[in-house]
N, CA, C and O atoms as a MOPAC input file, in Angstrom:
PM7 MOZYME 1SCF
protein

 N     12.21700 1     5.07600 1    15.72700 1
 C     10.78300 1     4.80900 1    15.72600 1
 C     10.43400 1     3.86800 1    14.57600 1
 O     10.92200 1     4.01500 1    13.45600 1
 N      9.59800 1     2.92200 1    14.87800 1
 C      9.16900 1     1.96900 1    13.85100 1
 C      8.22000 1     2.62700 1    12.86500 1
 O      7.34800 1     3.41300 1    13.23500 1
 N      8.41300 1     2.28800 1    11.61900 1
 C      7.49000 1     2.74300 1    10.58500 1
 C      6.59900 1     1.58400 1    10.19800 1
 O      7.01900 1     0.42800 1    10.21900 1
 N      5.38900 1     1.89600 1     9.85000 1
 C      4.46900 1     0.86900 1     9.37900 1
 C      4.75500 1     0.57900 1     7.91700 1
 O      5.00600 1     1.48700 1     7.12400 1
 N      4.71300 1    -0.68500 1     7.57700 1
 C      4.82800 1    -1.09100 1     6.18000 1
 C      3.40700 1    -1.32300 1     5.69200 1
 O      2.78700 1    -2.33400 1     6.02000 1
 N      2.89900 1    -0.39000 1     4.91500 1
 C      1.50000 1    -0.39400 1     4.48600 1
 C      1.33800 1    -1.11100 1     3.14800 1
 O      2.10500 1    -0.90200 1     2.20800 1
 N      0.32000 1    -1.96000 1     3.09500 1
 C     -0.02800 1    -2.68700 1     1.87600 1
 C     -1.51900 1    -2.48100 1     1.63200 1
 O     -2.33000 1    -3.31400 1     2.03700 1
 N     -1.88800 1    -1.38600 1     0.98000 1
 C     -3.30100 1    -1.00200 1     0.86300 1
 C     -4.16700 1    -1.93100 1     0.00800 1
 O     -5.39000 1    -1.79300 1     0.00300 1
 N     -3.55700 1    -2.87100 1    -0.71000 1
 C     -4.37200 1    -3.78700 1    -1.52300 1
 C     -4.72000 1    -5.07600 1    -0.78000 1
 O     -5.29400 1    -5.99200 1    -1.36900 1
 N     -4.37700 1    -5.15700 1     0.51400 1
 C     -4.71600 1    -6.35100 1     1.29900 1
 C     -6.22600 1    -6.48600 1     1.41100 1
 O     -6.95000 1    -5.49500 1     1.50700 1
 N     -6.69200 1    -7.74600 1     1.39700 1
 C     -8.12600 1    -8.05300 1     1.44500 1
 C     -8.41300 1    -9.03300 1     2.58200 1
 O     -7.48900 1    -9.61400 1     3.15200 1
 N     -9.67900 1    -9.21300 1     2.90600 1
 C    -10.06900 1   -10.10400 1     4.00200 1
 C     -9.58400 1   -11.52800 1     3.76500 1
 O     -9.01900 1   -12.14200 1     4.67000 1
 N     -9.79100 1   -12.05300 1     2.58800 1
 C     -9.31800 1   -13.41000 1     2.25700 1
 C     -8.88300 1   -13.41500 1     0.79600 1
 O     -9.67400 1   -13.11000 1    -0.09700 1
 N     -7.63600 1   -13.75900 1     0.56200 1
 C     -7.08400 1   -13.78500 1    -0.79600 1
 C     -6.97800 1   -15.23100 1    -1.27100 1
 O     -6.08500 1   -15.95100 1    -0.82400 1
 N     -7.86600 1   -15.67900 1    -2.16800 1
 C     -7.79300 1   -17.04400 1    -2.67400 1
 C     -6.43800 1   -17.37000 1    -3.30500 1
 O     -6.04900 1   -18.53700 1    -3.35900 1
 N     -5.72500 1   -16.36700 1    -3.77500 1
 C     -4.40800 1   -16.59800 1    -4.37400 1
 C     -3.43900 1   -17.19900 1    -3.34900 1
 O     -2.50400 1   -17.90700 1    -3.72400 1
 N     -3.65500 1   -16.92400 1    -2.07900 1
 C     -2.78200 1   -17.48600 1    -1.04500 1
 C     -3.02200 1   -18.98400 1    -0.90900 1
 O     -2.07200 1   -19.75600 1    -0.77800 1
 N     -4.27300 1   -19.39300 1    -0.93900 1
 C     -4.57600 1   -20.82800 1    -0.87800 1
 C     -3.97600 1   -21.54900 1    -2.08100 1
 O     -3.43500 1   -22.64700 1    -1.95200 1
 N     -4.07600 1   -20.92400 1    -3.24500 1
 C     -3.48700 1   -21.50800 1    -4.45800 1
 C     -1.96400 1   -21.54900 1    -4.34700 1
 O     -1.33400 1   -22.50400 1    -4.80200 1
 N     -1.38000 1   -20.53100 1    -3.75000 1
 C      0.06600 1   -20.47900 1    -3.56200 1
 C      0.53000 1   -21.67100 1    -2.72800 1
 O      1.47400 1   -22.36000 1    -3.11500 1
 N     -0.11300 1   -21.92200 1    -1.59900 1
 C      0.25500 1   -23.06500 1    -0.76200 1
 C      0.03800 1   -24.38000 1    -1.50800 1
 O      0.85600 1   -25.29400 1    -1.40800 1
 N     -1.06500 1   -24.47700 1    -2.25600 1
 C     -1.36800 1   -25.71200 1    -2.99300 1
 C     -0.32700 1   -26.00600 1    -4.06300 1
 O     -0.11900 1   -27.16400 1    -4.42400 1
 N      0.31900 1   -24.98100 1    -4.56400 1
 C      1.30500 1   -25.15200 1    -5.62600 1
 C      2.73400 1   -25.34900 1    -5.14100 1
 O      3.65900 1   -25.38500 1    -5.95300 1
 N      2.92700 1   -25.47400 1    -3.85600 1
 C      4.26300 1   -25.63100 1    -3.29100 1
 C      4.50200 1   -27.08400 1    -2.87900 1
 O      3.54900 1   -27.85500 1    -2.77100 1
 N      5.75500 1   -27.46500 1    -2.65000 1
 C      6.04200 1   -28.83100 1    -2.20500 1
 C      5.21300 1   -29.16800 1    -0.95700 1
 O      5.18800 1   -28.39500 1     0.00100 1
 N      4.54000 1   -30.31500 1    -0.97300 1
 C      3.61000 1   -30.65000 1     0.11800 1
 C      4.21500 1   -30.61300 1     1.51300 1
 O      3.56700 1   -30.12600 1     2.44000 1
 N      5.42400 1   -31.10400 1     1.69500 1
 C      6.01600 1   -31.13100 1     3.04000 1
 C      6.22900 1   -29.71400 1     3.57200 1
 O      5.99000 1   -29.45400 1     4.75100 1
 N      6.67200 1   -28.80600 1     2.71700 1
 C      6.90600 1   -27.43500 1     3.14700 1
 C      5.59300 1   -26.68400 1     3.30800 1
 O      5.42900 1   -25.90900 1     4.25100 1
 N      4.66800 1   -26.90900 1     2.40400 1
 C      3.36000 1   -26.28300 1     2.51000 1
 C      2.65900 1   -26.69700 1     3.80400 1
 O      2.05300 1   -25.86800 1     4.48300 1
 N      2.74600 1   -27.98400 1     4.13600 1
 C      2.12400 1   -28.49000 1     5.36100 1
 C      2.77500 1   -27.89700 1     6.60500 1
 O      2.13900 1   -27.80800 1     7.65600 1
 N      4.01100 1   -27.50000 1     6.49500 1
 C      4.71500 1   -26.89000 1     7.61500 1
 C      4.35900 1   -25.41100 1     7.76100 1
 O      4.23900 1   -24.90800 1     8.87900 1
 N      4.19100 1   -24.71900 1     6.64600 1
 C      3.94200 1   -23.27800 1     6.68500 1
 C      2.48900 1   -22.86700 1     6.75700 1
 O      2.15500 1   -21.88900 1     7.42600 1
 N      1.61300 1   -23.59900 1     6.07600 1
 C      0.20700 1   -23.19900 1     6.00200 1
 C     -0.45400 1   -23.04100 1     7.37300 1
 O     -1.15500 1   -22.05200 1     7.58600 1
 N     -0.26000 1   -23.97000 1     8.30800 1
 C     -0.93800 1   -23.80400 1     9.60000 1
 C     -0.55800 1   -22.50800 1    10.31800 1
 O     -1.38000 1   -21.93100 1    11.03100 1
 N      0.66300 1   -22.05600 1    10.13800 1
 C      1.08200 1   -20.82200 1    10.80600 1
 C      0.47200 1   -19.60100 1    10.13900 1
 O      0.19100 1   -18.60300 1    10.80400 1
 N      0.26600 1   -19.67200 1     8.82900 1
 C     -0.43900 1   -18.56200 1     8.18800 1
 C     -1.89800 1   -18.55900 1     8.63200 1
 O     -2.50300 1   -17.49700 1     8.77700 1
 N     -2.45900 1   -19.73600 1     8.84600 1
 C     -3.83600 1   -19.81600 1     9.35100 1
 C     -3.93800 1   -19.17800 1    10.73100 1
 O     -4.93500 1   -18.52200 1    11.03300 1
 N     -2.92600 1   -19.36000 1    11.56900 1
 C     -2.91900 1   -18.69900 1    12.87700 1
 C     -2.95200 1   -17.18500 1    12.68100 1
 O     -3.68900 1   -16.48400 1    13.37500 1
 N     -2.15900 1   -16.68100 1    11.74200 1
 C     -2.16600 1   -15.24600 1    11.45500 1
 C     -3.54900 1   -14.79100 1    11.00300 1
 O     -4.04400 1   -13.75600 1    11.45000 1
 N     -4.16200 1   -15.55600 1    10.12400 1
 C     -5.49200 1   -15.21100 1     9.61500 1
 C     -6.51900 1   -15.07300 1    10.73800 1
 O     -7.43600 1   -14.25700 1    10.65100 1
 N     -6.36300 1   -15.86300 1    11.77600 1
 C     -7.35400 1   -15.89300 1    12.85800 1
 C     -7.05200 1   -14.92900 1    14.00400 1
 O     -7.73400 1   -14.96800 1    15.02800 1
 N     -6.05700 1   -14.07700 1    13.85800 1
 C     -5.69100 1   -13.17700 1    14.95400 1
 C     -6.77600 1   -12.15200 1    15.28400 1
 O     -6.91000 1   -11.76100 1    16.44400 1
 N     -7.54100 1   -11.71300 1    14.30800 1
 C     -8.57300 1   -10.71400 1    14.57300 1
 C     -9.39700 1   -10.41400 1    13.34100 1
 O     -9.02100 1   -10.76400 1    12.22200 1
 N    -10.52800 1    -9.76200 1    13.55800 1
 C    -11.42400 1    -9.41000 1    12.44600 1
 C    -10.81500 1    -8.38000 1    11.50900 1
 O    -11.28500 1    -8.20900 1    10.38500 1
 N     -9.77400 1    -7.69300 1    11.96100 1
 C     -9.14500 1    -6.67100 1    11.13100 1
 C     -7.96200 1    -7.20800 1    10.32300 1
 O     -7.25500 1    -6.43300 1     9.68000 1
 N     -7.73900 1    -8.52900 1    10.34900 1
 C     -6.64100 1    -9.10900 1     9.57300 1
 C     -7.00300 1    -9.11600 1     8.09100 1
 O     -8.09000 1    -9.53600 1     7.69400 1
 N     -6.07300 1    -8.64400 1     7.30400 1
 C     -6.18500 1    -8.65600 1     5.84300 1
 C     -4.94700 1    -9.36700 1     5.32500 1
 O     -3.97900 1    -9.56500 1     6.05900 1
 N     -4.98600 1    -9.75000 1     4.04700 1
 C     -3.87500 1   -10.53800 1     3.50800 1
 C     -3.69200 1   -10.29300 1     2.03000 1
 O     -4.57300 1    -9.76900 1     1.34800 1
 N     -2.53100 1   -10.68300 1     1.55200 1
 C     -2.21700 1   -10.61800 1     0.13000 1
 C     -0.91600 1   -11.36000 1    -0.11700 1
 O     -0.18200 1   -11.69400 1     0.81300 1
 N     -0.64900 1   -11.60900 1    -1.38800 1
 C      0.67100 1   -12.09500 1    -1.77500 1
 C      1.52600 1   -10.85400 1    -1.99100 1
 O      1.22900 1   -10.03700 1    -2.86300 1
 N      2.56800 1   -10.71200 1    -1.21200 1
 C      3.48000 1    -9.58100 1    -1.35900 1
 C      4.87900 1   -10.13600 1    -1.58900 1
 O      5.34300 1   -10.99300 1    -0.83700 1
 N      5.53800 1    -9.65700 1    -2.61100 1
 C      6.85900 1   -10.16700 1    -2.99100 1
 C      6.82600 1   -11.67900 1    -3.17300 1
 O      7.81100 1   -12.36900 1    -2.90800 1
 N      5.68800 1   -12.18300 1    -3.62600 1
 C      5.57500 1   -13.60100 1    -3.96600 1
 C      5.27500 1   -14.53500 1    -2.81200 1
 O      5.35700 1   -15.75100 1    -2.98100 1
 N      4.93200 1   -14.01300 1    -1.64400 1
 C      4.60000 1   -14.90900 1    -0.53600 1
 C      3.46400 1   -14.33600 1     0.31100 1
 O      3.25400 1   -13.12300 1     0.33100 1
 N      2.73000 1   -15.20900 1     1.01200 1
 C      1.59300 1   -14.78100 1     1.83100 1
 C      2.01600 1   -13.83400 1     2.95000 1
 O      2.96300 1   -14.09100 1     3.69300 1
 N      1.28100 1   -12.73300 1     3.03900 1
 C      1.56600 1   -11.70400 1     4.02600 1
 C      0.27000 1   -11.32800 1     4.72300 1
 O     -0.75800 1   -11.12900 1     4.07600 1
 N      0.32400 1   -11.23200 1     6.05200 1
 C     -0.83900 1   -10.87000 1     6.86100 1
 C     -0.66500 1    -9.45100 1     7.38600 1
 O      0.43500 1    -9.03600 1     7.75200 1
 N     -1.77300 1    -8.72000 1     7.41500 1
 C     -1.76300 1    -7.32500 1     7.84000 1
 C     -2.84200 1    -7.07900 1     8.89100 1
 O     -3.84100 1    -7.79400 1     8.95800 1
 N     -2.62000 1    -6.06100 1     9.70200 1
 C     -3.66300 1    -5.48500 1    10.54600 1
 C     -4.18000 1    -4.31500 1     9.73400 1
 O     -3.51100 1    -3.28800 1     9.62800 1
 N     -5.37000 1    -4.46200 1     9.15700 1
 C     -5.81800 1    -3.47300 1     8.18400 1
 C     -4.87900 1    -3.53200 1     7.00000 1
 O     -4.84300 1    -4.52700 1     6.27700 1
 N     -4.11700 1    -2.46700 1     6.80000 1
 C     -3.13700 1    -2.48900 1     5.70400 1
 C     -1.69100 1    -2.48800 1     6.21700 1
 O     -0.75900 1    -2.33700 1     5.42700 1
 N     -1.49600 1    -2.65400 1     7.53500 1
 C     -0.15600 1    -2.64300 1     8.12800 1
 C      0.35100 1    -4.07500 1     8.28600 1
 O     -0.18800 1    -4.84100 1     9.08400 1
 N      1.37600 1    -4.43300 1     7.53300 1
 C      1.89900 1    -5.80300 1     7.53300 1
 C      2.45000 1    -6.17300 1     8.90400 1
 O      3.17700 1    -5.40100 1     9.53000 1
 N      2.08400 1    -7.39100 1     9.36200 1
 C      2.64200 1    -7.86500 1    10.62600 1
 C      3.33400 1    -9.21100 1    10.51600 1
 O      4.19300 1    -9.51600 1    11.34400 1
 N      2.99300 1   -10.03400 1     9.52200 1
 C      3.62800 1   -11.33700 1     9.42500 1
 C      3.56900 1   -11.90900 1     8.02500 1
 O      2.79200 1   -11.45800 1     7.18300 1
 N      4.39900 1   -12.90700 1     7.79000 1
 C      4.41300 1   -13.57300 1     6.49400 1
 C      4.90400 1   -15.00200 1     6.67400 1
 O      5.48900 1   -15.36100 1     7.69600 1
 N      4.64800 1   -15.79900 1     5.65100 1
 C      5.19900 1   -17.15300 1     5.56500 1
 C      5.83500 1   -17.27000 1     4.19600 1
 O      5.23100 1   -16.89200 1     3.19200 1
 N      7.04700 1   -17.78800 1     4.15000 1
 C      7.70200 1   -18.01100 1     2.86600 1
 C      8.35800 1   -19.38400 1     2.88600 1
 O      8.95100 1   -19.79200 1     3.88400 1
 N      8.24000 1   -20.08400 1     1.77400 1
 C      8.81100 1   -21.42100 1     1.64000 1
 C     10.04800 1   -21.34600 1     0.77200 1
 O     10.05500 1   -20.69200 1    -0.27100 1
 N     11.09200 1   -22.02000 1     1.21200 1
 C     12.34200 1   -22.07800 1     0.48000 1
 C     12.59400 1   -23.52900 1     0.06900 1
 O     11.68000 1   -24.34900 1     0.15700 1
 N     13.77300 1   -23.86000 1    -0.36500 1
 C     14.06800 1   -25.20700 1    -0.84000 1
 C     13.93200 1   -26.25800 1     0.24800 1
 O     13.37000 1   -27.32800 1     0.01600 1
 N     14.44700 1   -25.95400 1     1.44000 1
 C     14.45700 1   -26.95800 1     2.50800 1
 C     13.93100 1   -26.43900 1     3.84000 1
 O     14.02600 1   -27.13200 1     4.85300 1
 N     13.37400 1   -25.22000 1     3.85100 1
 C     12.84800 1   -24.68700 1     5.09900 1
 C     11.72700 1   -23.68800 1     4.84300 1
 O     11.46400 1   -23.28700 1     3.70900 1
 N     11.08100 1   -23.30600 1     5.93000 1
 C      9.99500 1   -22.32900 1     5.90400 1
 C     10.37200 1   -21.20700 1     6.86700 1
 O     10.86100 1   -21.46300 1     7.96700 1
 N     10.14300 1   -19.96900 1     6.45100 1
 C     10.29000 1   -18.84400 1     7.35700 1
 C      8.91000 1   -18.34200 1     7.75100 1
 O      8.05400 1   -18.11300 1     6.89700 1
 N      8.70400 1   -18.17600 1     9.03900 1
 C      7.54300 1   -17.46200 1     9.56200 1
 C      8.11500 1   -16.14500 1    10.05800 1
 O      8.83000 1   -16.10100 1    11.05900 1
 N      7.79100 1   -15.07000 1     9.34400 1
 C      8.46300 1   -13.80600 1     9.60400 1
 C      7.54700 1   -12.73800 1    10.14700 1
 O      6.32300 1   -12.81100 1    10.03600 1
 N      8.18600 1   -11.73200 1    10.74600 1
 C      7.45100 1   -10.67900 1    11.42500 1
 C      8.00600 1    -9.30900 1    11.08400 1
 O      9.19500 1    -9.04500 1    11.26300 1
 N      7.13500 1    -8.44200 1    10.59200 1
 C      7.45400 1    -7.03800 1    10.41300 1
 C      7.41200 1    -6.45100 1    11.82300 1
 O      6.41800 1    -6.62600 1    12.52900 1
 N      8.42700 1    -5.78700 1    12.22800 1
 C      8.48700 1    -5.30400 1    13.60400 1
 C      8.91000 1    -6.38300 1    14.58000 1
 O      8.74800 1    -6.22500 1    15.79000 1
 N      9.44900 1    -7.47500 1    14.07000 1
 C      9.82600 1    -8.59700 1    14.91700 1
 C     10.91900 1    -8.28700 1    15.91300 1
 O     11.02200 1    -8.95700 1    16.94100 1
 N     11.74800 1    -7.27700 1    15.63100 1
 C     12.82300 1    -6.91700 1    16.55200 1
 C     12.27300 1    -6.40300 1    17.87800 1
 O     12.98100 1    -6.41300 1    18.88500 1
 N     11.02000 1    -5.95500 1    17.89200 1
 C     10.41500 1    -5.41800 1    19.11000 1
 C      9.64300 1    -6.47700 1    19.90500 1
 O      9.10900 1    -6.18000 1    20.97400 1
 N      9.58400 1    -7.70000 1    19.39400 1
 C      8.77000 1    -8.73100 1    20.04800 1
 C      9.51000 1    -9.41700 1    21.18500 1
 O     10.71400 1    -9.65800 1    21.09600 1
 N      8.78400 1    -9.73000 1    22.25500 1
 C      9.39000 1   -10.55400 1    23.30200 1
 C      9.58000 1   -11.96900 1    22.75700 1
 O      8.69500 1   -12.49800 1    22.08300 1
 N     10.71100 1   -12.57600 1    23.04000 1
 C     11.01000 1   -13.91000 1    22.51600 1
 C     11.69500 1   -14.75000 1    23.59100 1
 O     12.86200 1   -15.11400 1    23.44400 1
 N     10.97500 1   -15.06000 1    24.67200 1
 C     11.61000 1   -15.80100 1    25.76500 1
 C     12.10800 1   -17.18800 1    25.35600 1
 O     13.03200 1   -17.71000 1    25.97900 1
 N     11.51500 1   -17.79700 1    24.32000 1
 C     11.95000 1   -19.12000 1    23.87500 1
 C     13.13500 1   -19.05000 1    22.91700 1
 O     13.69600 1   -20.08700 1    22.56300 1
 N     13.52500 1   -17.85500 1    22.49000 1
 C     14.67300 1   -17.69700 1    21.60300 1
 C     14.46100 1   -18.25300 1    20.20500 1
 O     15.39100 1   -18.78600 1    19.60100 1
 N     13.23900 1   -18.13400 1    19.68400 1
 C     12.94700 1   -18.66300 1    18.34900 1
 C     13.36200 1   -17.73700 1    17.21800 1
 O     13.65800 1   -18.20500 1    16.11800 1
 N     13.38900 1   -16.44500 1    17.46400 1
 C     13.60200 1   -15.48100 1    16.38400 1
 C     15.04800 1   -15.44100 1    15.90500 1
 O     15.99100 1   -15.53300 1    16.69100 1
 N     15.19000 1   -15.30000 1    14.58400 1
 C     16.48400 1   -15.13800 1    13.92800 1
 C     16.45800 1   -13.84000 1    13.14100 1
 O     15.39500 1   -13.29500 1    12.84600 1
 N     17.62400 1   -13.36400 1    12.81300 1
 C     17.74200 1   -12.17700 1    11.97700 1
 C     18.39800 1   -11.04500 1    12.73300 1
 O     18.36700 1   -10.99200 1    13.96200 1
 N     18.99200 1   -10.14300 1    11.97700 1
 C     19.71200 1    -9.02000 1    12.57600 1
 C     19.27400 1    -7.68400 1    11.98800 1
 O     19.91100 1    -6.65800 1    12.22700 1
 N     18.19200 1    -7.69400 1    11.22300 1
 C     17.70600 1    -6.45600 1    10.62300 1
 C     17.20800 1    -5.48500 1    11.67600 1
 O     16.99100 1    -5.85200 1    12.83100 1
 N     17.03100 1    -4.24300 1    11.26000 1
 C     16.59500 1    -3.20100 1    12.17700 1
 C     15.19000 1    -3.46900 1    12.71700 1
 O     14.90100 1    -3.13500 1    13.86600 1
 N     14.30700 1    -4.07200 1    11.89900 1
 C     12.92600 1    -4.29700 1    12.30000 1
 C     12.46700 1    -5.74700 1    12.16600 1
 O     11.74200 1    -6.24700 1    13.02700 1
 N     12.87200 1    -6.41500 1    11.11700 1
 C     12.33900 1    -7.73800 1    10.77900 1
 C     13.04100 1    -8.85400 1    11.54700 1
 O     14.22700 1    -8.76500 1    11.86400 1
 N     12.27500 1    -9.91100 1    11.83700 1
 C     12.80400 1   -11.14900 1    12.40500 1
 C     11.98300 1   -12.30100 1    11.83600 1
 O     10.87800 1   -12.09300 1    11.33300 1
 N     12.52500 1   -13.52000 1    11.91600 1
 C     11.79400 1   -14.68400 1    11.42300 1
 C     12.14600 1   -15.91000 1    12.26600 1
 O     13.14700 1   -15.94600 1    12.98200 1
 N     11.28500 1   -16.89700 1    12.14600 1
 C     11.51200 1   -18.20900 1    12.74900 1
 C     11.69000 1   -19.17700 1    11.59400 1
 O     10.84900 1   -19.23100 1    10.69800 1
 N     12.76000 1   -19.93300 1    11.60300 1
 C     13.05200 1   -20.88200 1    10.53800 1
 C     12.56000 1   -22.26600 1    10.97000 1
 O     12.93900 1   -22.76700 1    12.02900 1
 N     11.72000 1   -22.87100 1    10.14500 1
 C     11.17200 1   -24.20300 1    10.40100 1
 C     11.67900 1   -25.16800 1     9.34100 1
 O     11.75700 1   -24.82700 1     8.16100 1
 N     12.02400 1   -26.38200 1     9.77700 1
 C     12.48300 1   -27.41500 1     8.84300 1
 C     11.66500 1   -28.67900 1     9.05200 1
 O     11.34400 1   -29.03200 1    10.18700 1
 N     11.32400 1   -29.36700 1     7.95700 1
 C     10.59400 1   -30.62700 1     8.10800 1
 C     11.35200 1   -31.59200 1     9.01700 1
 O     12.56900 1   -31.74100 1     8.90700 1
 N     10.62600 1   -32.23400 1     9.90100 1
 C     11.22100 1   -33.21400 1    10.79400 1
 C     11.84300 1   -32.63800 1    12.05300 1
 O     12.25000 1   -33.39300 1    12.93600 1
 N     11.92500 1   -31.31400 1    12.15700 1
 C     12.47400 1   -30.67900 1    13.35400 1
 C     11.32900 1   -30.13600 1    14.19500 1
 O     10.40400 1   -29.51300 1    13.67400 1
 N     11.40000 1   -30.37500 1    15.48500 1
 C     10.36500 1   -29.89800 1    16.39500 1
 C     10.44500 1   -28.38200 1    16.55000 1
 O     11.52100 1   -27.78900 1    16.47400 1
 N      9.29000 1   -27.77300 1    16.76900 1
 C      9.21900 1   -26.34600 1    17.07000 1
 C      8.33800 1   -26.19800 1    18.30800 1
 O      7.38800 1   -26.95700 1    18.50200 1
 N      8.65800 1   -25.22900 1    19.12600 1
 C      7.83500 1   -24.92900 1    20.28400 1
 C      6.58500 1   -24.21600 1    19.77500 1
 O      6.58400 1   -23.00000 1    19.58100 1
 N      5.52600 1   -24.98700 1    19.56300 1
 C      4.31200 1   -24.44300 1    18.94900 1
 C      3.67900 1   -23.34100 1    19.79500 1
 O      3.19600 1   -22.34600 1    19.25500 1
 N      3.67900 1   -23.50900 1    21.10000 1
 C      3.12600 1   -22.47600 1    21.96800 1
 C      3.88600 1   -21.17600 1    21.85600 1
 O      3.28600 1   -20.10100 1    21.81800 1
 N      5.21000 1   -21.26700 1    21.80300 1
 C      6.03400 1   -20.06800 1    21.68700 1
 C      5.85000 1   -19.39500 1    20.32900 1
 O      5.82300 1   -18.16700 1    20.25100 1
 N      5.72400 1   -20.18200 1    19.25600 1
 C      5.51700 1   -19.58900 1    17.93100 1
 C      4.13900 1   -18.95100 1    17.84600 1
 O      3.99500 1   -17.86400 1    17.28600 1
 N      3.13700 1   -19.60300 1    18.38700 1
 C      1.78600 1   -19.02000 1    18.41900 1
 C      1.81700 1   -17.69300 1    19.20200 1
 O      1.19600 1   -16.71400 1    18.78900 1
 N      2.53800 1   -17.66600 1    20.32500 1
 C      2.64300 1   -16.44000 1    21.12200 1
 C      3.34600 1   -15.33000 1    20.34100 1
 O      2.96700 1   -14.16400 1    20.45200 1
 N      4.35700 1   -15.67600 1    19.56000 1
 C      5.03300 1   -14.67900 1    18.72200 1
 C      4.08100 1   -14.09500 1    17.68400 1
 O      4.05400 1   -12.88400 1    17.46800 1
 N      3.30600 1   -14.95600 1    17.05000 1
 C      2.35100 1   -14.48200 1    16.03800 1
 C      1.34000 1   -13.53600 1    16.68000 1
 O      1.05700 1   -12.46500 1    16.14200 1
 N      0.80600 1   -13.92700 1    17.81400 1
 C     -0.16800 1   -13.07700 1    18.48900 1
 C      0.46300 1   -11.76500 1    18.95800 1
 O     -0.16100 1   -10.70800 1    18.86600 1
 N      1.69300 1   -11.83200 1    19.45900 1
 C      2.38700 1   -10.61400 1    19.88000 1
 C      2.64000 1    -9.69300 1    18.69300 1
 O      2.50300 1    -8.47500 1    18.81400 1
 N      3.00800 1   -10.26400 1    17.54600 1
 C      3.24400 1    -9.46100 1    16.34400 1
 C      1.96600 1    -8.75900 1    15.90800 1
 O      1.98500 1    -7.58100 1    15.54800 1
 N      0.85900 1    -9.48600 1    15.94100 1
 C     -0.44200 1    -8.89600 1    15.59100 1
 C     -0.76900 1    -7.73200 1    16.52000 1
 O     -1.10700 1    -6.64200 1    16.05800 1
 N     -0.66900 1    -7.96100 1    17.82700 1
 C     -1.03300 1    -6.91800 1    18.79000 1
 C     -0.06400 1    -5.73900 1    18.72800 1
 O     -0.47400 1    -4.58800 1    18.87800 1
 N      1.20200 1    -6.01900 1    18.51100 1
 C      2.19600 1    -4.95200 1    18.37100 1
 C      1.84800 1    -4.06000 1    17.18200 1
 O      1.83500 1    -2.83400 1    17.29900 1
 N      1.56900 1    -4.67800 1    16.04600 1
 C      1.26700 1    -3.89000 1    14.84900 1
 C     -0.07100 1    -3.17600 1    14.99300 1
 O     -0.24200 1    -2.06300 1    14.49600 1
 N     -1.00400 1    -3.80800 1    15.66200 1
 C     -2.31400 1    -3.17700 1    15.87600 1
 C     -2.15000 1    -1.88900 1    16.69600 1
 O     -2.74600 1    -0.86000 1    16.37900 1
 N     -1.33400 1    -1.96400 1    17.75400 1
 C     -1.07900 1    -0.77400 1    18.56400 1
 C     -0.39500 1     0.32400 1    17.72500 1
 O     -0.75600 1     1.49800 1    17.80700 1
 N      0.58500 1    -0.07900 1    16.93100 1
 C      1.27000 1     0.90100 1    16.08600 1
 C      0.31200 1     1.53900 1    15.08200 1
 O      0.31800 1     2.75500 1    14.89000 1
 N     -0.50800 1     0.70600 1    14.44800 1
 C     -1.43800 1     1.20000 1    13.42600 1
 C     -2.47900 1     2.13800 1    14.02500 1
 O     -2.94700 1     3.06100 1    13.35800 1
 N     -2.84000 1     1.89900 1    15.28800 1
 C     -3.83500 1     2.75000 1    15.95300 1
 C     -3.18300 1     3.97700 1    16.58900 1
 O     -3.86600 1     4.86900 1    17.09200 1
 N     -1.84500 1     4.00500 1    16.55900 1
 C     -1.14100 1     5.14500 1    17.11300 1
 C     -1.11500 1     5.16900 1    18.63100 1
 O     -0.96100 1     6.22500 1    19.24500 1
 N     -1.27000 1     3.96600 1    19.24300 1
 C     -1.24500 1     3.93500 1    20.71100 1
 C     -0.02100 1     3.22700 1    21.22200 1
 O      0.16300 1     3.10800 1    22.43400 1

């Protein structure tokens, strides 16, 4: 059974996240920021915070997604990602619960499929958080 990863200090909008993106290499920030914006817009119950040094989105206080920038790539990750449908085969990782999509500057990504993953992650976590 999946456990919720609760982050009770998440808030509606964390200005520290905007500053975090602004302080990162522009090419990587430009690649990751739009996907975090998609997470932000998933629903009125989305909350956010910097967790472990990177932007994390929650349904209430239950984490569902994150964006992290590395030296040459961006991860768009999902708590509970192992349970998500992934017909486009974008997800990577072998953990019990977590999965991520690796993005690199100059490489195409199936934007529709990634948007669908983000929305599925939100709805999956929302159902778990509501106990349904």
